[in-house]
N, C-alpha and C positions, 0 to 999 in steps of 0.2 A: 465793260460797257462804256469806258472812257476812250476817246480818241487818243492815239499814241502821242500826239503832239501836246496834249494837255493832261496833266496828272495832278489835279487839285485834290486837296484833302476832303475827306467825307464831311458832309455838312448835316446839321440838324436845324431846320428852319421852320418857323411857324408863320403862316400867312393868314390874312383876313380875306374872306370871300363873301361878297354880297350875295344874299339869298336869291336875288333876281338874276344872278349869273354874270355880274360885271367882272372886269379884269382883276385878278388877285393883286393885293398890295403887300409887299414885303414889310414885316414888322421890324422895327429897329431892335437889335438884340439887347441894348443896354437901357431900354425904356419899357415900362409896363404896358401891356396891351389892354386897351379898353374895348369891350365888345358891347355894341349897342343892341337894341331889340331886333334890328333887321339884319344883323351880322351873325356869321357862324365861323368857328375856327376850322381851318383845314391845314394840311401839312404838305409841303413840297417834297416829292419823292424822286423827282427827276428834272433835269434841265436839258433842253434841246435847242442849241444856239441861243436865241434870246426869248425862247418860250419855255413854259414850265409844265410839268405834269404833277397833279396833286393826288394824294391818297384817295380823295373822294371820287376821282375819275376811275380808279382801278378797283378799289375794294368791293363796291357793290357787285361788280361783274363776277369777281372771284367768289364772293359769298353765295351768290345765286347758284353757281356750279357746285359748290360744296354742299349746299342745302339739298340739291337734287341727289348728289352722291350719298349723303347721309340717309335720305329717305329710302334709297335702294340698298341700304345695309352695309355701306363701306366702313371698314374698321378705322380706328384712330390713326394707325400707321398709314393706311391708304389715304385718309383725309389729309394728313400732313404732306404726303408726297404730291397729291393733287393740288394742294395749296401752293406748294413751291412751284410746280410746273405752270399752273394757270396764272399765278401772279406774274411770273416772268414773261409768259406769252402775252398777257394783256398789256404789260408795260412795253414790250417790243412792238406790239401792234400800234400802240398809241404813239410811240416814237416815229414809226414809219408814216403814220397818218399825218403827224405834224410836219415831217420833212416833205411829204408830197404836197401838202397845202402851201407850205413855204415856197416850194419850187413853182407852184402855180402863181403865187403872188409875185414872185421875183421875175417871172417871164411873162406876166400878164396873161396867163391862161385862165379864162373864166368859165364857169359852168354854163351849159346851154340852158337858158332860162325856159325855153319851150319844153325841154325834157323835164325840167324841175316841176313845172306846172302840170305836165302830163302825169308824172308820178304821183303828185299830190291828188289830182283828180281821180286817178285809178284807186288810190288807197282810200279816199273818202267814200268811194262807191262800195268798197268792200265791207265797210263798217257802218253801223247804224247811226253813229254820231261822231263828232270830233273827239269827244271825251273817250268813246270806245276805241277809236283809233290810237289816241295817246296812251291809253291803258295797255294796249297790246303791242305797240310798235316802238315806244320810247325805250332806250336802254336803261337799265336799272340805276345807273349813276345819276340820272336826272331826277330821281325820286318819284313820289306818287304822281299819277297823272293829274290829280286834282290841283296840284301846284304848278302844272305845266300849261303851256298854250300851244296853239297850232304854229306859232312863230318858232318855238323850240324845235318842233318836228321839221318845219321848213328849212331851218338852218342845217339840220342833219342831212336832209335830202340834197341841199345845195352843196354841202361839203362832199358828199358821196359822188355827185355828178362832176364836181371840180376835179376830184382825184381820178375819176375815169378819164376825163379830158387830158389831164397831165400824163397819165400812163399811155394813153393812146397816141398823144403827140410824140412822146419820148421814144417809144419802142416801134412805132410805125405799124402799118397794116401787115397782116400775114402774107407770106409769099405764095406764089403759085406752086402747087404740087403737081408734078407731071404724072401722066398715067403710068409710066414705067416705074416711078417711085412707089405708087400705090400698089402695083402688082408685086413689086419686090418685097414690100412690107407684108403683104398678104401671104406670100410664099414663106417668108421667114417666120412669121408668127401665126401660122395657120391654126395651131392648136388653140389659140385664143378665141377663135371664131367658131366654136362648137356650141350649138344650142343644147343644153341639158334636157333630159326628160321633163315634161311639164304636163299639168292637168288643169282642167276646169271643173269646179265642184260646186254643187248646191249644198247648203247647210240648213238644218233646222235646230233651233236652240230652245231649251226650257231652262230658265234661270231661277234658282231658288235662293231667296234672300229672307232669312228669318224675320227681319224687321218689317219688310213690306211685300212679302210674297203672297200670291193668291193661293198658294198651297200651304196648308197647315203644317205639314211635315215634309222632310226631304223625300220620304217614300212616296208621298202623294205626287210630287213632281216627277219622280221616276215612272210612276204609273201613268201619268198623263203623257209623257214622252213615248212610252211603250204603245199607248193607244193610238197616237198619231202615226207612229212608225208602221203599225199593223194596217192602218187605213191606206197608207201609201203602197204597201206591199200587196194588199188585196186589189188595188186599183180603183177603189171607190172614190179616191181623190188624187189629183196629181200632186207632185211635190211642190210645184209653184202655188197651187191653190191652198194647200194646207199651211204653207209657209206664210202667205199673205194674211191668212186668217188667224193663226195661232202662234207663230214663232216670236220669241223674244229677241231675236238676232237683229243686226243692223242692216241686213240686205233684203228686207221684205219687198222693197220696191222693185228689186230685180228678180223676184221669185226665189230668193235665197242664193242666187249666184254670187259667189264670193268675189269681191273686188278689193284686193289688198291695196292697190294704188290707182290713181286716176288714169294712168297710162298702161296698166297691166293688161287691159282688155280681158280680165278674168283669169289670166294664166297664173299658175302657182308653180314655183320650182322648189326643189328640196332646200330646206333651211329657211324658207320664207314664212312659214305658218307655224301654228302650234304643233309640237312634236307628235302628240297622240293623234290629232286630226290628220296630220300629214301622212303618218304611217298607214292609217286606214285608207286614205284617198289613193295613195300610190299602189295599194294592194288590190283595189277594186277593178272590175272590168267596166267598160263604158255602159251606162244605163243602170248598173246595179246599185243597190242601197245597202249601206252598212248596218251592223247591229248598233245598239245604243253605245255611245262613248261617254263615260262619266269621267270628266277631267279630274285629275288629281287635285285635291284641295290645296290652296296656298296657306301656309302656316299663319295663323292669326286672322285669317279672312273667313268669315262664316258663309260667304256667298259660294254656291256650288253651281256648276253648269253641266247640262246633259245635252249631248248632240246626237244626231244621226245625219249622215251625209249621202249624197248621190253623185256618182261620177258622171259628168256630162261627156267629156272626151279626154283622151290622153294622146300625147305625141311623144314618140321615142326620141332619144338623143340623135342629133344629126349635125353634119358639117354644113355650115353656111357657105354659099357660093360667093365668089369674088364680087359678082354683080350686086348681091344683097348687101354687102358690107363696105363697098368702096367709099360711099359717102361718109360712113362712120370712121373709116381709116383716115380720110382726108381731115376730118375734124380732130381726130386724135393727134395726128402729126402737128397740125397747126396749134392746137392747145398746148402741146408739150413745148414747142418752140417759143410760143408767146410767153409761157410761164417762165422759161429760162431767161428770156429778155427782161421780163419784169423783175426776176430775182437779181439780175445784174444791175438793173436800175436802182433798186432798193439798196444794194450793197454800195454802189457808187455814192448815193446820197449820204449813207452812213459814214463812208470813208472821209468825206469832205465836211462832216458836221462835228460840232462840239456836243458830246452826249455825256451826261453825268447822271448816274443812278445813285440815289441817296437812300439809305435805310434798307430794311429787309422786307419781309412779307407780313401778312396779317398775323397778329399775335393770337 
């Protein structure tokens, strides 16, 4: 992690950081450190030119990742490996952030304040209050949202915009891709542009939760699901009608039509949905309704789910035409080339910087 021109010894340094976020001050190693009520101890783990990286900037990010992995059942060995990987990744990302901001300051590249204010306004519209925005958008290293202000978030947005400006100025705009290049790319990678078989499906769900279910026993939930299934099959009610009236699922406003993402338009491809539901869906004919599908219980989770589904439509696998995908190809080529330019920029900034990583990972 150290530039070849500099080979300093490893350091162990303690710094004082004001809780309000002021610039850390190096403590003198031969004098005792007095910590007042408004101060907290932090530790330098890296030096980038004349800037520092502290443990408090990296550790909360890594701990959040580890907590999520632990909740998903990661083993101690997996957690140790994740800790090592994400600690280094977070450190490297912080190094590159500091180098890009430094380049912006050095070359007087400022963030576009109109864009900063636009981002702030859009984010404030997304959330009910400033506190709600801070709680959801601030990185974990800044601590509880109750201790932060909108100024903290504004600083982050401004830094992000400044980094975008620096990268944009340094690597320049994407080049023009000729029609011949697009056609050549399509011919060479034609197999990439095959639309796999896909389906649109309506679902009906009965959820059984022993703690708050409207059904006394699981068997009662199965009986209710069976009753609703028979009503659909007899034609006394449409799938949409019974879904809106009785389903416990999330798609009642769409008549049960499954919408996995905002941009999917209801289409589901293999591997995108629950395995049991997916198998049933791809086996059905358009307009047909499945039998009851009782999902396999999750170990330790008392909640059970019972489904039946109706296949709206199915499309077979097909080759996309050049006309369909040429805009996507143009974006792919440009994105790849811009990413390579950005990688070279980051490497060049590292090459000409003094970078020292101190200490290891989280204990």
